[in-house]
C-alpha positions in Angstrom: 48.3 -50.2 1.8 50.6 -49.8 -1.1 49.1 -52.8 -2.8 45.6 -51.3 -2.3 46.7 -48.0 -4.0 48.0 -49.9 -7.0 44.7 -51.7 -7.5 42.3 -48.8 -6.9 43.7 -46.2 -9.2 43.3 -46.3 -13.0 46.3 -45.0 -14.7 47.3 -48.0 -16.7 50.3 -50.2 -16.0 53.7 -48.6 -15.2 56.2 -50.8 -17.0 59.8 -50.5 -16.2 62.3 -49.4 -18.8 64.6 -52.0 -20.2 67.6 -52.2 -17.9 65.7 -51.3 -14.7 67.2 -53.2 -11.8 64.2 -55.3 -10.8 66.3 -57.8 -8.8 68.2 -55.2 -6.9 65.2 -53.1 -6.0 62.8 -53.6 -3.1 59.3 -54.9 -3.9 57.8 -52.2 -1.7 59.9 -49.6 -3.4 58.6 -50.6 -6.8 55.1 -50.6 -5.5 55.7 -47.1 -4.1 57.1 -45.9 -7.5 54.0 -47.2 -9.3 51.7 -45.5 -6.7 53.5 -42.2 -7.3 52.9 -42.4 -11.0 49.3 -43.3 -10.5 48.7 -40.4 -8.1 50.4 -37.9 -10.5 48.1 -38.8 -13.4 49.1 -42.2 -14.5 51.5 -43.6 -17.0 48.9 -43.6 -19.8 48.3 -39.8 -19.4 52.1 -39.2 -19.2 52.8 -41.3 -22.3 50.1 -39.4 -24.2 51.6 -36.0 -23.6 53.1 -34.8 -26.9 54.7 -31.4 -26.5 56.1 -30.2 -23.2 57.5 -26.7 -22.7 59.1 -25.1 -19.7 61.7 -22.6 -18.5 64.5 -23.9 -16.3 65.4 -21.5 -13.5 64.9 -18.5 -15.8 68.1 -19.5 -17.6 66.7 -21.4 -20.7 63.5 -22.6 -22.2 63.0 -26.1 -23.5 60.4 -27.6 -25.9 60.2 -31.4 -26.0 58.5 -33.5 -28.6 58.1 -36.6 -26.5 56.6 -38.7 -29.3 59.3 -37.9 -31.9 62.2 -37.6 -29.5 63.1 -34.1 -30.4 64.1 -31.1 -28.2 64.6 -27.4 -28.7 66.6 -25.4 -26.2 66.8 -21.6 -26.2 69.4 -19.9 -24.1 68.7 -16.1 -24.7 71.5 -14.7 -22.4 74.1 -16.6 -24.5 72.3 -16.2 -27.8 72.3 -19.9 -28.3 69.7 -22.3 -29.9 70.1 -26.1 -29.8 68.0 -28.4 -31.9 68.3 -32.0 -30.7 67.1 -35.1 -32.5 67.2 -38.4 -30.5 65.2 -40.4 -33.0 68.2 -42.1 -34.6 70.8 -44.5 -33.2 73.0 -41.5 -32.3 72.1 -37.9 -31.2 72.1 -35.5 -34.1 71.0 -31.9 -34.4 71.9 -28.3 -35.2 73.3 -25.5 -33.1 73.2 -21.7 -33.6 75.7 -19.5 -31.7 75.5 -15.7 -31.7 73.4 -15.8 -34.9 75.6 -18.2 -36.9 75.1 -22.0 -37.3 77.9 -24.2 -36.2 78.8 -26.5 -39.0 82.3 -27.8 -38.1 81.7 -31.4 -37.0 83.9 -31.5 -33.9 82.5 -28.3 -32.5 78.9 -29.3 -33.3 79.5 -32.6 -31.5 80.7 -30.8 -28.4 77.8 -28.4 -28.4 75.3 -31.2 -28.9 76.9 -33.1 -26.0 76.5 -30.0 -23.8 72.9 -29.6 -24.8 72.2 -33.2 -24.1 73.4 -32.8 -20.6 71.1 -29.8 -20.2 68.1 -31.7 -21.4 68.8 -34.7 -19.2 69.1 -32.5 -16.2 66.2 -30.2 -16.9 63.8 -33.0 -17.8 64.8 -34.9 -14.7 63.8 -31.9 -12.6 60.4 -31.7 -14.3 59.3 -35.3 -14.7 61.5 -37.2 -12.2 58.5 -38.9 -10.7 57.9 -40.6 -14.1 61.5 -41.7 -14.4 61.7 -43.8 -11.2 61.9 -47.1 -13.2 64.4 -46.0 -15.9 67.2 -48.1 -17.2 70.1 -48.4 -14.7 67.9 -47.4 -11.7 67.7 -49.3 -8.4 65.0 -48.4 -5.9 65.1 -48.9 -2.1 62.3 -48.5 0.4 63.5 -46.8 3.6 61.4 -47.1 6.8 57.7 -47.4 6.7 56.7 -43.9 7.7 58.7 -40.9 8.8 58.1 -37.2 9.0 59.0 -35.1 5.9 61.8 -32.7 6.9 60.3 -29.7 5.2 56.5 -30.0 5.5 56.1 -32.2 8.5 53.9 -34.8 6.7 53.9 -38.5 7.5 55.8 -39.9 4.5 57.2 -42.9 2.8 60.9 -42.6 1.8 62.2 -43.8 -1.5 65.9 -43.9 -2.5 66.9 -44.0 -6.2 70.4 -44.9 -7.3 71.9 -45.3 -10.7 74.4 -47.7 -12.4 76.1 -46.8 -15.6 73.7 -44.1 -16.8 73.6 -40.3 -17.0 76.5 -37.8 -16.5 76.9 -38.5 -12.8 75.9 -42.2 -12.1 77.1 -42.2 -8.5 74.3 -39.9 -7.3 71.4 -40.8 -5.0 68.0 -39.2 -4.8 65.7 -39.5 -1.8 62.0 -38.7 -2.2 59.7 -38.0 0.7 56.3 -39.2 -0.5 53.1 -38.1 1.3 51.4 -41.1 3.0 48.0 -39.8 2.2 48.1 -38.5 -1.4 51.4 -40.0 -2.6 52.7 -36.6 -3.8 56.4 -35.9 -3.5 56.7 -33.1 -1.0 60.5 -33.0 -0.7 63.5 -34.4 -2.5 67.1 -34.7 -1.5 70.2 -35.1 -3.7 73.3 -36.9 -2.6 76.5 -36.5 -4.7 77.6 -40.0 -3.7 75.2 -42.9 -2.9 76.6 -43.5 0.5 76.8 -39.9 1.7 74.9 -39.3 4.9 74.1 -35.7 4.4 72.4 -34.4 1.2 74.1 -31.8 -1.0 70.7 -30.3 -1.9 67.2 -30.4 -0.5 64.2 -28.6 -2.0 60.4 -28.8 -1.7 58.1 -29.9 -4.5 55.3 -27.2 -4.6 53.1 -25.5 -7.1 51.5 -28.7 -8.4 49.2 -28.2 -11.4 47.5 -30.6 -13.7 48.6 -30.6 -17.4 46.4 -32.8 -19.5 45.8 -34.8 -16.3 49.5 -35.1 -15.4 50.5 -33.4 -12.1 53.8 -31.4 -12.4 55.5 -29.3 -9.7 56.9 -25.9 -10.7 58.1 -24.5 -7.4 61.2 -26.1 -5.9 61.9 -23.2 -3.6 63.7 -19.9 -4.0 65.5 -19.6 -7.4 64.6 -23.2 -8.3 61.6 -22.4 -10.4 60.3 -24.4 -13.4 58.2 -21.6 -14.9 56.0 -21.5 -18.0 55.1 -25.2 -18.0 52.7 -25.9 -20.8 51.5 -28.9 -22.7 50.1 -28.9 -26.2 49.0 -31.4 -28.9 50.0 -29.4 -31.9 53.2 -27.5 -32.7 54.8 -26.5 -35.9 57.5 -28.9 -37.1 59.7 -25.8 -37.6 60.2 -25.4 -33.9 62.5 -28.4 -34.0 64.1 -27.9 -37.4 64.6 -24.1 -37.8 66.3 -21.5 -35.7 
């Protein structure tokens, strides 16, 4: 059935990132990851998205230039603005704190590192389903069909672990993927890959299409990704000026 889904839907190929653990991943898990991408709009549509904007839990807003690898993060309650540029070999950027730009190199480096962690986290919440075959990732297929713990839907289960990437590489994520429409209905987060009980479990609700890409905004309670928008044109100043 997974193979049928891969053949029937037109979303373009879903190539793995360099460093994805193909040998350590289950074949059915890779097929399921490809099917998830296809049913959420397809890799082609995702790759074509230029500017993504969203608010993370009401705490900060992010604007991401996917094509030029630039990010702006505004944290109003702290009066902080971060301008990140990933286009070079090393992360660079500018930071404004309480109205003043930080120019001292060591301080700037620390704030850029902090902002990088914010972006990695916040983008993962928004587009996790398009990052299933990232570098350092191993995918495992768990049981053919079980019942989703939150919505009671027959689901496939996909486990994602990490090796040598991110701020917390020992984590594991478990996705409950609807057997009928291949949407993620629930995800679980395990602090350590071999933990039996998740440290967090939230729904994936509030799906809406953005230029053909399905994104979930409602993760239950305070876990809201609000103000999601996609655009093709945005002033360069957004990423260069405070």
